[in-house]
KOLDREN-183371 format. One line per 3 residues: their letters; for each residue x, y, z of N, C-alpha, C. Coordinates in steps of 0.001 Angstrom, whole numbers, plus 500000, padded with zeros to 6 digits. Example, Ala and Ser with C-alpha at 12.3 -4.5 7.8 and 13.67 -1.06 7.14 Angstrom:
BEGIN
as	513190/494310/507800/512300/495500/507800/513200/496700/507800 ~ 512850/497750/507080/513670/498940/507140/512900/500030/507870
//
This chain:
BEGIN
xxx	250213/208731/353420/249392/207563/353729/247934/207987/353825 ~ 247030/207260/353173/245625/207682/353112/244971/207599/354492 ~ 243844/208320/354632/243139/208369/355913/242737/206984/356406
xxx	242294/206124/355485/241885/204777/355875/243049/204000/356486 ~ 244229/204189/355920/245389/203464/356444/245731/203933/357855 ~ 245615/205241/358078/245946/205779/359393/244931/205349/360442
xxx	243662/205302/360054/242604/204982/361015/242425/203481/361226 ~ 242582/202702/360149/242189/201294/360217/243303/200314/359862 ~ 244485/200824/359532/245556/199933/359118/246704/199846/360092
xxx	246498/200336/361298/247539/200285/362325/248846/200896/361817 ~ 248703/202013/361068/249881/202690/360545/250403/202089/359263 ~ 249771/201017/358770/250165/200392/357510/249093/200609/356466
xxx	248904/199635/355617/247886/199734/354568/246617/199045/355055 ~ 245497/199743/354992/244257/199199/355546/243887/197874/354917 ~ 244196/197697/353650/243787/196472/352965/244702/195286/353253
xxx	245769/195512/354026/246611/194398/354465/246375/194062/355936 ~ 245310/194608/356485/244906/194302/357854/243962/193112/357807 ~ 244429/191949/358230/243656/190711/358109/242328/190759/358857
xxx	242222/191626/359847/240989/191725/360631/239782/192075/359758 ~ 240024/192857/358707/238922/193304/357846/238364/192185/356958 ~ 239031/191060/356908/238596/189939/356079/237922/188835/356906
xxx	237864/189023/358206/237514/187926/359102/236027/187577/359106 ~ 235744/186325/359405/234358/185867/359533/233678/186463/360759 ~ 234458/186942/361719/233870/187577/362896/233080/188822/362509
xxx	233589/189560/361527/232870/190750/361054/231562/190341/360384 ~ 231608/189257/359627/230404/188749/358956/229317/188440/359973 ~ 229686/187755/361020/228711/187370/362040/228246/188587/362842
xxx	229144/189477/363145/228815/190648/363959/227746/191511/363304 ~ 227846/191696/361981/226927/192573/361267/225896/191813/360431 ~ 225849/190493/360599/224904/189664/359841/225015/189954/358342
xxx	226233/189929/357828/226483/190339/356453/226021/189325/355415 ~ 225777/188100/355803/225257/187140/354826/223919/187614/354280 ~ 222999/187957/355150/221681/188422/354712/221785/189778/354021
xxx	222616/190659/354569/222788/191998/354015/223290/191932/352574 ~ 224363/191183/352347/224969/191104/351024/224100/190335/350034 ~ 223391/189329/350500/222487/188616/349607/221403/189558/349083
xxx	220840/190356/349963/219809/191308/349546/220382/192347/348589 ~ 221597/192794/348866/222232/193805/348029/222528/193280/346626 ~ 223122/192107/346555/223577/191614/345258/222481/190968/344421
xxx	221448/190452/345043/220370/189905/344218/219546/191028/343589 ~ 219687/192251/344123/219005/193424/343558/220013/194445/343034 ~ 221203/193971/342678/222301/194873/342361/221957/195853/341229
xxx	221282/195371/340209/221000/196221/339051/220076/197388/339373 ~ 219341/197306/340480/218392/198356/340828/219016/199468/341676 ~ 220196/199211/342206/220774/200148/343173/220997/201527/342563
xxx	221489/201588/341327/221826/202884/340735/220608/203753/340440 ~ 219427/203160/340356/218235/203960/340044/217385/204241/341280 ~ 217738/203660/342416/217010/203943/343647/217491/205258/344246
xxx	216568/206030/344760/216919/207311/345353/217444/207133/346774 ~ 218520/207874/347066/219086/207928/348407/219178/209398/348784 ~ 218511/209783/349868/218436/211187/350275/217890/212060/349147
xxx	216997/211493/348360/216360/212252/347286/217120/212266/345978 ~ 218289/211616/345910/219099/211616/344693/219385/210184/344247 ~ 219564/210018/342919/220086/208762/342395/221073/209069/341282
xxx	221635/208027/340669/222690/208229/339672/222161/208722/338327 ~ 220860/208668/338112/220274/209106/336842/220446/210615/336691 ~ 221064/211036/335591/221273/212463/335352/222275/213104/336287
xxx	223199/212302/336831/224155/212804/337813/225004/213943/337261 ~ 225445/213842/336004/226289/214885/335430/225592/216235/335421 ~ 224321/216249/335080/223551/217502/335046/223415/218082/336450
xxx	223109/217224/337417/222912/217688/338790/224196/218282/339357 ~ 225335/217663/339055/226594/218136/339602/227053/219449/338985 ~ 226532/219796/337821/226899/221062/337202/226096/222234/337755
xxx	225023/221952/338483/224248/223014/339118/225002/223431/340381 ~ 225418/224716/340495/226347/225132/341554/226018/224647/342958 ~ 224858/224976/343490/224542/224619/344876/224176/223149/344989
xxx	223292/222691/344103/222866/221292/344140/224058/220359/343914 ~ 224948/220749/343020/226130/219930/342745/226980/219721/343976 ~ 227194/220785/344761/227987/220662/345979/227288/219778/347013
xxx	225959/219906/347080/225192/219089/348027/225286/217614/347648 ~ 225117/217329/346346/225183/215939/345873/226559/215341/346141 ~ 227597/216100/345821/228959/215604/346023/229227/215352/347502
xxx	228839/216293/348354/229052/216139/349797/228294/214935/350334 ~ 227040/214786/349896/226209/213664/350360/226800/212329/349930 ~ 227243/212259/348663/227810/211014/348129/229077/210630/348880
xxx	229976/211595/349098/231229/211282/349779/230996/210909/351243 ~ 230052/211587/351898/229748/211265/353289/229231/209832/353411 ~ 228409/209426/352443/227849/208077/352463/228932/207035/352161
xxx	229725/207276/351137/230756/206320/350740/231829/206147/351812 ~ 232167/207216/352504/233241/207182/353490/232744/206846/354892 ~ 231473/206550/355017/230907/206272/356334/231550/205047/356969
xxx	231794/205136/358279/232285/203986/359030/231220/203489/360002 ~ 229969/203879/359744/228860/203385/360551/228568/201933/360198 ~ 228020/201160/361122/227641/199780/360813/226658/199752/359639
xxx	226775/198782/358732/225876/198706/357580/224431/198475/358006 ~ 223506/199230/357390/222091/199106/357752/221177/198901/356554 ~ 221495/199538/355431/220600/199514/354273/221334/198954/353058
xxx	220981/197766/352584/221681/197169/351435/221492/197931/350124 ~ 220557/198894/350092/220330/199649/348868/221053/200988/348874 ~ 221899/201209/349879/222750/202383/349922/224205/201933/349826
xxx	225003/202706/349113/226431/202374/348991/227188/202901/350202 ~ 226589/202794/351361/227189/203330/352583/228384/202485/353005 ~ 229499/203180/353300/230696/202465/353717/231335/201657/352605
xxx	231098/202051/351356/231667/201324/350213/232734/202203/349578 ~ 233965/202003/350022/235059/202832/349530/236231/201931/349173 ~ 236982/202315/348145/238072/201466/347676/239345/202239/347435
xxx	240339/201524/346974/241626/202139/346666/242273/201393/345509 ~ 242929/202140/344646/243707/201548/343566/244917/200855/344179 ~ 245233/199663/343676/246413/198942/344171/247209/198376/342996
xxx	248523/198344/343123/249350/197723/342092/249386/196212/342273 ~ 249999/195545/341342/250057/194088/341325/250649/193509/342612 ~ 251715/194108/343120/252405/193554/344284/251485/193464/345500
xxx	250672/194506/345730/249794/194494/346896/248625/193543/346704 ~ 248166/193399/345472/247103/192427/345198/247582/191015/345508 ~ 248820/190715/345145/249389/189396/345439/249464/189180/346948
xxx	249873/190214/347687/249959/190102/349142/248584/189830/349751 ~ 247549/190476/349225/246184/190262/349711/245767/188818/349486 ~ 245990/188323/348281/245544/186977/347931/246349/185896/348652
xxx	247598/186175/348910/248438/185161/349558/248292/185148/351075 ~ 247985/186287/351678/248034/186347/353148/246755/186810/353837 ~ 245863/187510/353135/244704/188113/353799/243362/187489/353410
xxx	243155/187252/352133/241856/186783/351645/241446/185473/352319 ~ 240178/185426/352747/239642/184231/353401/239026/183314/352340 ~ 239406/182060/352353/238851/181106/351393/237405/180750/351754
xxx	236580/180359/350780/236921/180102/349382/237089/181393/348578 ~ 237934/181299/347560/238193/182418/346653/237546/182099/345310 ~ 236838/183071/344758/236184/182865/343470/236523/184010/342518
xxx	236287/183786/341235/236351/184856/340243/234998/184934/339567 ~ 234353/186082/339690/232994/186232/339169/232979/187185/337981 ~ 231841/187197/337285/231649/188168/336213/231655/189579/336794
xxx	232317/190490/336103/232395/191883/336543/231005/192518/336486 ~ 230531/193008/337634/229200/193610/337689/229156/194949/336977 ~ 230268/195674/336960/230298/196961/336257/230099/196767/334757
xxx	230807/195795/334192/230653/195527/332761/229247/195014/332448 ~ 228729/194201/333357/227395/193633/333162/226335/194736/333145 ~ 226485/195708/334043/225518/196796/334110/225718/197808/332995
xxx	226961/198092/332635/227255/199133/331650/227037/198676/330212 ~ 227411/197396/329928/227368/196953/328529/226664/195629/328333 ~ 226195/195035/329424/225541/193740/329312/226498/192616/329004
xxx	227802/192847/329227/228813/191835/328956/229151/191045/330208 ~ 229424/189775/330039/229825/188927/331146/231292/188551/330956 ~ 232133/189138/331796/233567/188832/331756/234054/188569/333176
xxx	234653/187417/333386/235131/187038/334712/236491/187678/334968 ~ 236494/188749/335750/237764/189429/336032/237808/190033/337429 ~ 236793/189759/338247/236776/190277/339607/236828/189125/340599
xxx	237659/189277/341615/237893/188205/342583/237216/188538/343908 ~ 236488/187571/344441/235832/187704/345745/236302/186608/346681 ~ 236093/186828/347969/236502/185826/348948/235579/185895/350149
xxx	235743/184909/351037/234923/184884/352240/233458/184672/351940 ~ 232593/185389/352654/231156/185188/352533/230638/185556/351148 ~ 231331/186448/350436/230882/186809/349094/230930/185613/348155
xxx	231828/184683/348403/231890/183466/347592/230604/182669/347745 ~ 230053/182656/348953/228785/181961/349194/227623/182688/348517 ~ 227635/184015/348598/226546/184818/348027/226498/184657/346513
xxx	227639/184858/345864/227691/184798/344401/227321/183413/343896 ~ 227639/182385/344675/227330/181011/344273/225825/180792/344114 ~ 225006/181695/344666/223549/181589/344569/222963/182552/343539
xxx	223832/183248/342796/223375/184232/341807/223980/183884/340449 ~ 223316/183042/339684/223892/182492/338439/224412/183520/337446 ~ 223803/184701/337384/224217/185661/336358/225636/186184/336577
xxx	226160/186006/337792/227519/186447/338075/228531/185303/338019 ~ 228061/184090/337778/228952/182931/337737/229460/182721/336309 ~ 230773/182686/336101/231328/182517/334751/230846/181216/334104
xxx	230577/181293/332812/230115/180118/332085/231276/179300/331530 ~ 232397/179968/331250/233517/179279/330617/234744/179197/331515 ~ 234988/180243/332292/236203/180294/333100/236044/179503/334395
xxx	237174/179173/334974/237177/178484/336258/236590/179423/337299 ~ 235786/178889/338189/235021/179702/339137/235711/179748/340506 ~ 235866/178627/341156/236583/178578/342426/238085/178455/342155
xxx	238879/179248/342868/240311/179327/342611/241130/178996/343856 ~ 242293/178422/343640/243269/178333/344709/243932/179707/344830 ~ 244696/179909/345878/245384/181190/346022/246342/181425/344848
xxx	247039/180383/344444/247981/180512/343335/247252/180852/342041 ~ 246127/180189/341787/245357/180479/340584/244806/181906/340605 ~ 244377/182363/341786/243852/183727/341908/244934/184754/341595
xxx	246147/184510/342073/247259/185413/341779/247527/185462/340285 ~ 247530/184311/339643/247802/184269/338203/246699/184961/337401 ~ 245452/184795/337824/244341/185462/337134/244442/186973/337291
xxx	244742/187439/338498/244882/188881/338693/246051/189418/337871 ~ 247156/188673/337863/248319/189085/337083/247967/189190/335592 ~ 247201/188228/335126/246777/188219/333717/245955/189466/333379
xxx	244992/189798/334240/244154/190972/333998/244964/192257/334096 ~ 245902/192305/335038/246738/193482/335207/247575/193743/333963 ~ 248137/192681/333428/248950/192820/332213/248105/193236/331008
xxx	246837/192863/331050/245925/193214/329956/245530/194692/330006 ~ 245746/195323/331154/245429/196739/331273/244243/197032/332163 ~ 243856/196072/333020/242751/196287/333949/243306/196790/335281
xxx	242718/197857/335777/243177/198502/337004/242761/197681/338221 ~ 243701/197429/339115/243404/196694/340336/242855/197622/341409 ~ 241770/197219/342058/241190/197996/343153/240715/197053/344255
xxx	240774/197522/345498/240315/196742/346647/239263/197558/347382 ~ 238229/196860/347960/237056/197570/348463/236571/197101/349816 ~ 236204/198079/350653/235280/197802/351740/233915/197639/351082
xxx	233162/196653/351466/231856/196526/350839/230900/195647/351605 ~ 230241/196143/352666/230335/197484/353266/231403/197521/354357 ~ 231735/198710/354825/232695/198863/355920/232170/198096/357126
xxx	233029/197347/357831/234494/197253/357707/234946/195959/357038 ~ 234127/195389/356156/234421/194071/355586/234990/194205/354181 ~ 236166/193621/353958/236788/193617/352634/236473/192302/351947
xxx	235855/192367/350762/235511/191129/350058/235644/191227/348546 ~ 236078/192385/348039/236175/192568/346595/237577/192997/346178 ~ 238191/192229/345308/239441/192596/344658/239129/192641/343164
xxx	238977/193834/342651/238463/193991/341283/239573/194269/340280 ~ 239314/193898/339054/240152/194267/337918/239208/194843/336874 ~ 239251/196132/336702/238302/196763/335778/239021/197880/335027
xxx	238267/198649/334269/238866/199702/333465/237882/200861/333335 ~ 238404/202015/333042/237576/203178/332765/237160/203143/331282 ~ 235900/203395/330945/234849/204002/331761/233877/203010/332403
xxx	234095/201704/332280/233124/200762/332830/233090/200760/334359 ~ 234236/200960/334996/234326/200811/336444/233464/201828/337188 ~ 232476/201324/337920/231564/202194/338664/232231/202810/339880
xxx	233408/202322/340252/234145/202917/341349/235004/204088/340898 ~ 235587/203981/339708/236457/205027/339190/235692/206191/338567 ~ 234589/205919/337900/233907/206967/337140/233443/208154/337970
xxx	232860/207939/339160/232441/209120/339929/233593/210069/340222 ~ 234787/209513/340443/235937/210382/340734/236475/211036/339469 ~ 236646/210254/338415/237240/210786/337194/236291/211720/336449
xxx	234996/211428/336472/234033/212236/335728/233472/213396/336539 ~ 233306/213198/337858/232591/214195/338654/233384/214718/339847 ~ 234581/214198/340079/235373/214681/341193/234914/214188/342548
xxx	234029/213186/342564/233580/212590/343825/234641/211582/344279 ~ 235104/211722/345500/236157/210824/345976/235543/209469/346335 ~ 235262/208694/345299/234670/207362/345448/235740/206294/345604
xxx	236972/206678/345373/238085/205741/345468/239362/206525/345720 ~ 240264/205943/346485/241541/206586/346760/242562/206210/345693 ~ 243519/207130/345477/244680/206778/344676/245506/205750/345451
xxx	246405/205077/344750/247224/204044/345386/248222/204641/346367 ~ 248807/203772/347173/249846/204183/348119/251171/204443/347402 ~ 251143/204361/346079/252356/204509/345276/252128/205554/344182
xxx	253225/205963/343596/253177/206889/342477/254295/206493/341511 ~ 254090/206697/340221/255054/206201/339243/256225/207171/339069 ~ 257399/206618/338919/258609/207384/338582/259284/206653/337419
xxx	260195/207362/336764/260891/206657/335681/262317/207153/335525 ~ 263138/206240/334993/264535/206559/334722/264613/207117/333297 ~ 264809/208399/333201/264758/209061/331891/265795/208495/330923
xxx	266958/208168/331435/268021/207661/330552/267645/206335/329893 ~ 266742/205585/330531/266358/204280/329983/265135/204358/329078 ~ 264502/205516/329008/263305/205689/328169/263725/205936/326728
xxx	263180/205133/325807/263514/205310/324389/262410/206027/323620 ~ 261394/206515/324334/260346/207303/323689/259405/206517/322812 ~ 259236/205225/323080/258358/204410/322233/256883/204772/322417
xxx	256536/205285/323586/255161/205731/323823/254182/204637/324180 ~ 254656/203409/324349/253741/202302/324660/253017/202530/325980 ~ 253697/203110/326945/253100/203330/328267/251972/204352/328222
xxx	252039/205268/327263/251003/206313/327144/249642/205668/326909 ~ 249599/204667/326055/248344/203994/325727/247814/203194/326909 ~ 248700/202767/327795/248291/201947/328934/247710/202770/330071
xxx	248044/204062/330124/247604/204909/331236/246187/205414/330990 ~ 245258/205018/331870/243856/205410/331732/243531/206707/332462 ~ 244539/207305/333069/244330/208530/333830/244916/209753/333143
xxx	245507/209565/331961/246082/210687/331218/247298/211276/331902 ~ 248010/210457/332680/249145/210970/333443/250453/210958/332650 ~ 250487/210204/331548/251728/210079/330783/251525/210627/329375
xxx	252458/211465/328949/252427/212015/327594/253791/211802/326945 ~ 253788/211789/325624/255028/211597/324882/255490/212923/324301 ~ 256693/213311/324651/257316/214499/324069/258043/214041/322805
xxx	257431/214281/321662/257988/213767/320400/259272/214479/319991 ~ 259480/215677/320484/260710/216399/320165/261894/215780/320912 ~ 261714/215580/322216/262771/215004/323045/262815/213484/322944
xxx	261742/212900/322436/261597/211444/322368/261707/210828/323763 ~ 261005/211465/324683/260922/211011/326067/259491/211217/326548 ~ 259116/210486/327560/257797/210702/328135/257884/211758/329236
xxx	256738/212354/329540/256605/213221/330703/255468/212655/331546 ~ 255615/212732/332860/254611/212189/333772/254012/213302/334610 ~ 252700/213420/334564/251974/214369/335396/251602/213648/336689
xxx	252377/213881/337741/252175/213152/338988/250853/213505/339661 ~ 250297/214671/339341/248984/215030/339891/247906/214069/339404 ~ 248078/213546/338193/247075/212660/337602/247336/211184/337874
xxx	248526/210855/338335/248893/209447/338525/248134/208841/339696 ~ 247476/207695/339462/246756/206978/340509/247580/205824/341082 ~ 248765/205590/340532/249654/204571/341090/249235/203143/340828
xxx	248529/202892/339741/248057/201535/339448/249185/200617/338979 ~ 250242/201209/338388/251390/200425/337948/251233/199741/336610 ~ 250100/199954/335925/249889/199264/334649/250906/199661/333590
xxx	251365/200895/333639/252298/201377/332627/253567/200536/332572 ~ 253920/199914/333689/255147/199105/333729/255067/197914/332784 ~ 253856/197379/332584/253705/196220/331708/254018/196570/330251
xxx	253841/197847/329900/254045/198261/328515/255497/198626/328224 ~ 256272/198886/329269/257636/199386/329079/258640/198246/328982 ~ 259148/198018/327793/260129/196958/327580/261523/197366/328041
xxx	261697/198652/328332/263001/199149/328782/263139/199106/330307 ~ 262026/198747/330986/262010/198760/332459/262394/200121/333027 ~ 261921/201163/332326/262255/202521/332752/261318/203030/333842
xxx	260176/202366/334031/259176/202820/334989/259226/201999/336266 ~ 259035/202659/337394/258987/201942/338658/258052/202680/339610 ~ 257613/201976/340657/256701/202563/341631/257475/203000/342863
xxx	257094/204168/343395/257691/204681/344626/256575/204972/345617 ~ 256815/204815/346917/255785/205132/347906/255336/206585/347774 ~ 254042/206775/347755/253496/208126/347604/253927/209036/348761
xxx	253951/208470/349981/254279/209304/351136/255772/209612/351239 ~ 256565/209097/350285/257981/209449/350230/258289/210327/349021 ~ 257219/210756/348324/257384/211608/347154/257028/213036/347537
xxx	258003/213932/347635/257751/215296/348101/256636/215987/347317 ~ 255698/216552/348069/254578/217268/347457/253372/216406/347175 ~ 253504/215074/347304/252401/214178/346983/252070/213229/348142
xxx	252610/213545/349328/252432/212679/350487/250953/212516/350863 ~ 250151/213546/350633/248737/213528/351039/247800/213570/349823 ~ 248340/213302/348648/247540/213368/347424/246838/212043/347174
x	245743/211833/347884/244978/210604/347730/243595/210876/347146
//
């Protein structure tokens, strides 16, 4: 079980703790003003310096032995901070976790505070200038985004019922978009994202630079070898390189060290050979987050 779950989830999953979605947190930390300032200047955040560093040229900086360790330590300390939010231009207390479809449904059905909206993905907008509605927000973020036209979908439905939100997330999941849930900032949960590598600004720091910007899921993939016909469809669905096809045996092999537990591979398997198991019940991977 990840550290966040132990500290903030009452022994369960932190993102299923309804307290983190409450309007009381919004009022306590004055998050309406904080988030409005953050999101109306969202495109500038990556180029602003924090502690003397910004995201420009990050790969080069991280390859320098001493400076790289300092940058990584500073970034993780900031992202994992549980201090009250103070600066909207710092990603302080902004940490997430990969989640499979089942947990996303539980969030939308029981935890998310209405109104619920689906906005244009900010990662895609910043990375490629594309506007695609695939990220779901709730609570005060629905009010904030409603005042920022560039994030409001032009064609898709904007405000969603809980049932519609579940169907939209399911649709994106089946398409191959990784589900993630976020503190933003701690301790307020308001983002349920569906994105993909390399566009996702939450996944890239971890996958490219080893910065723990996001936790692996509370699950890990397993499969019934006898039911695998070696079609290889799941290999293409895995964005973490955890699944390979053994063409001699005509079976897949799974590298559990690389598995993030997103569950997307299940959508590709027509044999239903893949299933999710709790990470903390998988010997050797109980603490692999």
